[in-house]
C-alpha positions as semicolon CSV with decimal commas, in nm:
position;residue;x (nm);y (nm);z (nm)
1;M;-14,110;-8,387;-4,818
2;A;-14,422;-8,310;-5,014
3;K;-14,736;-8,343;-4,810
4;K;-15,070;-8,495;-4,900
5;I;-15,326;-8,214;-4,847
6;V;-15,701;-8,285;-4,837
7;L;-15,891;-7,964;-4,919
8;L;-16,259;-7,956;-4,845
9;A;-16,489;-7,725;-5,052
10;H;-16,230;-7,617;-5,316
11;T;-16,497;-7,449;-5,529
12;G;-16,597;-7,192;-5,272
13;Q;-16,444;-6,845;-5,281
14;V;-16,186;-6,926;-5,002
15;G;-16,141;-7,287;-5,120
16;F;-16,068;-7,165;-5,475
17;E;-15,786;-6,940;-5,351
18;L;-15,650;-7,223;-5,128
19;H;-15,645;-7,457;-5,414
20;R;-15,414;-7,215;-5,603
21;Q;-15,198;-7,117;-5,301
22;L;-15,128;-7,456;-5,150
23;Q;-14,985;-7,618;-5,468
24;S;-14,631;-7,571;-5,355
25;L;-14,677;-7,764;-5,029
26;G;-14,760;-8,095;-5,190
27;S;-15,034;-8,288;-5,369
28;I;-15,380;-8,160;-5,317
29;I;-15,682;-8,395;-5,305
30;T;-16,006;-8,202;-5,320
31;V;-16,321;-8,322;-5,155
32;S;-16,646;-8,155;-5,253
33;R;-17,009;-8,220;-5,166
34;G;-17,021;-8,401;-5,507
35;D;-16,768;-8,656;-5,365
36;V;-16,927;-8,702;-5,022
37;D;-17,231;-8,560;-4,839
38;F;-17,087;-8,324;-4,580
39;L;-17,400;-8,382;-4,368
40;D;-17,325;-8,754;-4,341
41;S;-17,062;-8,783;-4,064
42;D;-16,998;-9,153;-4,125
43;A;-16,951;-9,104;-4,499
44;V;-16,708;-8,806;-4,446
45;Y;-16,509;-9,013;-4,190
46;K;-16,477;-9,312;-4,423
47;H;-16,388;-9,101;-4,727
48;I;-16,119;-8,889;-4,571
49;D;-15,984;-9,175;-4,351
50;E;-15,906;-9,363;-4,680
51;L;-15,707;-9,066;-4,808
52;A;-15,471;-9,071;-4,518
53;P;-15,396;-8,695;-4,520
54;D;-15,093;-8,518;-4,378
55;I;-15,277;-8,185;-4,379
56;I;-15,656;-8,131;-4,371
57;V;-15,781;-7,786;-4,483
58;N;-16,150;-7,727;-4,414
59;A;-16,287;-7,447;-4,629
60;S;-16,642;-7,573;-4,598
61;A;-16,886;-7,361;-4,403
62;Y;-17,252;-7,287;-4,366
63;T;-17,245;-6,909;-4,416
64;A;-17,614;-6,818;-4,475
65;V;-17,634;-6,608;-4,154
66;D;-18,004;-6,526;-4,171
67;K;-18,113;-6,868;-4,296
68;A;-17,932;-7,040;-4,004
69;E;-18,194;-6,893;-3,768
70;T;-18,449;-7,132;-3,913
71;D;-18,212;-7,402;-4,052
72;E;-18,033;-7,483;-3,728
73;S;-17,973;-7,852;-3,793
74;N;-17,786;-7,799;-4,120
75;A;-17,592;-7,507;-3,989
76;F;-17,459;-7,705;-3,691
77;A;-17,400;-8,020;-3,904
78;I;-17,159;-7,820;-4,129
79;N;-17,017;-7,575;-3,878
80;R;-16,984;-7,797;-3,570
81;D;-17,021;-8,163;-3,657
82;L;-16,798;-8,165;-3,970
83;P;-16,495;-8,000;-3,791
84;K;-16,545;-8,254;-3,503
85;I;-16,512;-8,539;-3,748
86;L;-16,204;-8,375;-3,910
87;A;-16,047;-8,320;-3,571
88;K;-16,078;-8,688;-3,490
89;L;-15,931;-8,782;-3,829
90;S;-15,643;-8,539;-3,781
91;V;-15,547;-8,723;-3,455
92;I;-15,568;-9,067;-3,623
93;H;-15,343;-8,964;-3,913
94;D;-15,120;-8,721;-3,713
95;A;-15,232;-8,449;-3,954
96;L;-15,238;-8,077;-3,920
97;L;-15,597;-7,946;-3,933
98;V;-15,667;-7,596;-4,068
99;H;-16,004;-7,461;-3,994
100;Y;-16,177;-7,125;-4,057
101;S;-16,398;-6,929;-3,815
102;T;-16,555;-6,589;-3,779
103;D;-16,568;-6,266;-3,577
104;Y;-16,934;-6,360;-3,510
105;V;-16,818;-6,575;-3,218
106;Y;-16,757;-6,256;-3,016
107;P;-17,028;-6,039;-2,849
108;G;-16,994;-5,765;-3,110
109;D;-17,021;-5,468;-2,867
110;G;-16,783;-5,194;-2,779
111;E;-16,502;-5,049;-2,996
112;K;-16,195;-5,242;-2,881
113;P;-16,049;-5,492;-3,121
114;W;-16,117;-5,847;-3,005
115;S;-15,821;-6,059;-2,909
116;E;-15,814;-6,434;-2,935
117;D;-15,837;-6,469;-2,558
118;D;-16,152;-6,260;-2,526
119;S;-16,471;-6,423;-2,402
120;T;-16,703;-6,545;-2,672
121;R;-17,076;-6,478;-2,685
122;P;-17,232;-6,514;-3,033
123;Q;-17,533;-6,304;-3,107
124;N;-17,699;-6,542;-3,355
125;L;-17,715;-6,917;-3,443
126;Y;-17,460;-6,890;-3,719
127;G;-17,207;-6,753;-3,471
128;Q;-17,299;-7,020;-3,217
129;S;-17,251;-7,295;-3,471
130;K;-16,909;-7,161;-3,572
131;L;-16,801;-7,132;-3,207
132;E;-16,895;-7,485;-3,124
133;G;-16,692;-7,597;-3,430
134;D;-16,396;-7,406;-3,290
135;L;-16,434;-7,564;-2,950
136;A;-16,460;-7,914;-3,102
137;V;-16,134;-7,867;-3,292
138;E;-15,954;-7,724;-2,990
139;S;-16,067;-8,000;-2,754
140;I;-15,989;-8,288;-2,997
141;A;-15,706;-8,201;-3,241
142;S;-15,352;-8,205;-3,128
143;K;-15,220;-8,011;-3,436
144;F;-15,445;-7,741;-3,560
145;L;-15,482;-7,380;-3,680
146;I;-15,815;-7,198;-3,649
147;F;-15,827;-6,871;-3,841
148;R;-16,105;-6,636;-3,741
149;T;-16,171;-6,376;-4,010
150;S;-16,429;-6,126;-4,110
151;W;-16,625;-5,979;-4,397
152;V;-16,492;-6,222;-4,656
153;Y;-16,510;-6,134;-5,026
154;A;-16,346;-6,221;-5,359
155;A;-16,348;-6,136;-5,726
156;R;-16,583;-6,441;-5,780
157;G;-16,863;-6,601;-5,583
158;N;-17,135;-6,433;-5,385
159;N;-17,017;-6,148;-5,169
160;F;-17,048;-5,773;-5,082
161;L;-16,803;-5,651;-5,345
162;L;-16,994;-5,823;-5,632
163;S;-17,334;-5,731;-5,477
164;M;-17,240;-5,361;-5,473
165;L;-17,111;-5,365;-5,831
166;R;-17,431;-5,529;-5,947
167;L;-17,660;-5,296;-5,753
168;G;-17,453;-4,995;-5,856
169;K;-17,523;-5,077;-6,218
170;E;-17,900;-5,118;-6,152
171;R;-17,992;-4,841;-5,906
172;E;-17,942;-4,466;-5,884
173;A;-17,942;-4,469;-5,502
174;L;-17,835;-4,709;-5,225
175;N;-17,845;-4,706;-4,849
176;I;-17,570;-4,892;-4,675
177;V;-17,526;-4,963;-4,297
178;N;-17,277;-4,732;-4,135
179;D;-17,256;-4,856;-3,774
180;Q;-17,113;-5,209;-3,817
181;I;-16,733;-5,180;-3,820
182;G;-16,479;-5,436;-3,933
183;A;-16,207;-5,532;-4,185
184;P;-16,313;-5,649;-4,534
185;T;-16,096;-5,964;-4,594
186;P;-16,031;-6,096;-4,943
187;A;-16,023;-6,471;-4,988
188;R;-15,683;-6,447;-5,157
189;L;-15,528;-6,296;-4,846
190;I;-15,676;-6,579;-4,635
191;A;-15,519;-6,834;-4,866
192;T;-15,185;-6,658;-4,881
193;V;-15,157;-6,632;-4,506
194;T;-15,272;-6,984;-4,460
195;S;-14,995;-7,113;-4,688
196;L;-14,734;-6,910;-4,512
197;C;-14,841;-7,024;-4,160
198;I;-14,850;-7,389;-4,273
199;Q;-14,500;-7,357;-4,422
200;K;-14,365;-7,221;-4,093
201;I;-14,525;-7,501;-3,895
202;L;-14,374;-7,762;-4,127
203;V;-14,022;-7,635;-4,085
204;S;-14,042;-7,532;-3,714
205;D;-13,887;-7,744;-3,436
206;K;-14,150;-7,585;-3,205
207;A;-14,451;-7,643;-3,420
208;H;-14,667;-7,741;-3,117
209;E;-14,620;-7,391;-2,980
210;L;-14,771;-7,241;-3,297
211;R;-15,099;-7,439;-3,288
212;G;-15,409;-7,238;-3,179
213;V;-15,659;-6,968;-3,273
214;Y;-15,557;-6,672;-3,479
215;H;-15,729;-6,370;-3,629
216;L;-15,667;-6,330;-4,001
217;A;-15,778;-6,003;-4,158
218;P;-15,615;-5,694;-4,315
219;R;-15,505;-5,386;-4,113
220;G;-15,746;-5,111;-4,046
221;Y;-16,125;-5,090;-4,015
222;T;-16,422;-4,938;-4,194
223;S;-16,805;-4,967;-4,209
224;W;-17,006;-5,142;-4,471
225;H;-17,080;-4,789;-4,605
226;G;-16,709;-4,710;-4,609
227;F;-16,638;-5,032;-4,791
228;A;-16,910;-4,960;-5,051
229;Q;-16,782;-4,599;-5,089
230;M;-16,434;-4,718;-5,183
231;I;-16,574;-4,983;-5,416
232;F;-16,766;-4,723;-5,610
233;E;-16,477;-4,478;-5,608
234;R;-16,256;-4,741;-5,753
235;A;-16,522;-4,840;-6,014
236;R;-16,561;-4,481;-6,131
237;S;-16,179;-4,432;-6,149
238;E;-16,162;-4,741;-6,375
239;G;-16,445;-4,629;-6,605
240;V;-16,701;-4,881;-6,493
241;T;-17,050;-4,765;-6,595
242;L;-17,277;-4,708;-6,302
243;A;-17,637;-4,610;-6,264
244;L;-17,555;-4,499;-5,909
245;K;-17,544;-4,113;-5,887
246;E;-17,240;-3,945;-5,744
247;D;-17,445;-3,851;-5,432
248;G;-17,652;-4,169;-5,439
249;L;-17,479;-4,361;-5,168
250;G;-17,666;-4,299;-4,846
251;Q;-17,596;-4,411;-4,481
252;I;-17,836;-4,592;-4,242
253;E;-17,797;-4,758;-3,902
254;S;-17,850;-5,125;-3,839
255;T;-18,184;-5,059;-3,673
256;E;-18,309;-4,921;-3,997
257;Y;-18,220;-5,245;-4,183
258;P;-18,352;-5,528;-3,958
259;T;-18,248;-5,884;-4,040
260;P;-18,352;-6,219;-3,902
261;A;-18,012;-6,263;-3,748
262;A;-17,840;-5,993;-3,530
263;R;-17,519;-5,860;-3,667
264;P;-17,223;-5,751;-3,453
265;L;-17,152;-5,375;-3,446
266;N;-16,787;-5,434;-3,357
267;S;-16,611;-5,683;-3,578
268;R;-16,264;-5,539;-3,515
269;L;-15,997;-5,810;-3,477
270;S;-15,657;-5,765;-3,319
271;L;-15,380;-5,900;-3,543
272;D;-15,096;-5,891;-3,287
273;K;-15,091;-6,264;-3,225
274;I;-15,069;-6,383;-3,586
275;E;-14,813;-6,115;-3,678
276;S;-14,590;-6,195;-3,386
277;A;-14,617;-6,583;-3,398
278;F;-14,556;-6,608;-3,773
279;G;-14,347;-6,294;-3,845
280;L;-14,616;-6,133;-4,069
281;A;-14,704;-5,776;-4,149
282;M;-15,063;-5,776;-4,259
283;P;-15,157;-5,534;-4,549
284;T;-15,431;-5,272;-4,522
285;W;-15,784;-5,347;-4,629
286;Q;-15,769;-5,068;-4,877
287;S;-15,465;-5,213;-5,061
288;Q;-15,639;-5,552;-5,063
289;L;-15,955;-5,409;-5,213
290;C;-15,755;-5,252;-5,493
291;L;-15,591;-5,592;-5,577
292;T;-15,920;-5,771;-5,568
293;F;-16,089;-5,503;-5,778
294;D;-15,816;-5,531;-6,033
295;E;-15,867;-5,909;-6,055
296;W;-16,244;-5,847;-6,104
297;L;-16,173;-5,604;-6,385
298;E;-15,938;-5,852;-6,555
299;M;-16,202;-6,121;-6,531
300;N;-16,476;-5,896;-6,667
301;K;-16,299;-5,734;-6,966
302;S;-16,535;-5,724;-7,256
């Protein structure tokens, strides 16, 4: 039976891909900030309650990591309070709630990939707001999926890939951080995996055993410098005109590029749980970058 899916924030880079990928599961009702003020819990509750969803997919998030340090109330309103309201609604309507989180909930030290059972200890207010959203969903919702991901990017929106391509056309030299390690995760992969996981839950006679927190990222790890290096290698191989010199990509440590919010040095995420539970084989971050870059090229043909 086709499901009624309520998708929040469908115009964001993850929401855009979800809107495309979830079409086969049922009818999608999009809810944007133009429809209802996400900061107004009562308005959100009333609006979504009237929609009576079977599945709620929350692609909304406050992601301005540095700004969150001085904009705490709005960060927690979107990242904690909104998921709490959605969790309550999911119980009332017996709906599956899908929510997205981040590697920033972990301490960010060491070199071992984080597992879903590891202790959390965010290093900044953004990470704390996301963690409290996770905890709200876990404590309230009876049917839920929380996907913790890392270094999200896409062929559209505002992200590292597009920033590098822009800066590479403007500058002859760039210095990129080399001691933060993680997996660049395209929004399209997040949406594809989300759809596969929802489908398995819908047909499983043990769906309750599949609920929980999962890491969602590609295989392998790199630094921001390594990510940038492959972006520019790909750009040059495709004939993209760059101002950046061949030897113009330098490396710096995080201490040389201070930011208002501390960043984790270790954003490695173990994928064992999601691959085992849902029978998936996650692709490499390199293969995903090639696909996303090809999409960007197609979109930017002159």
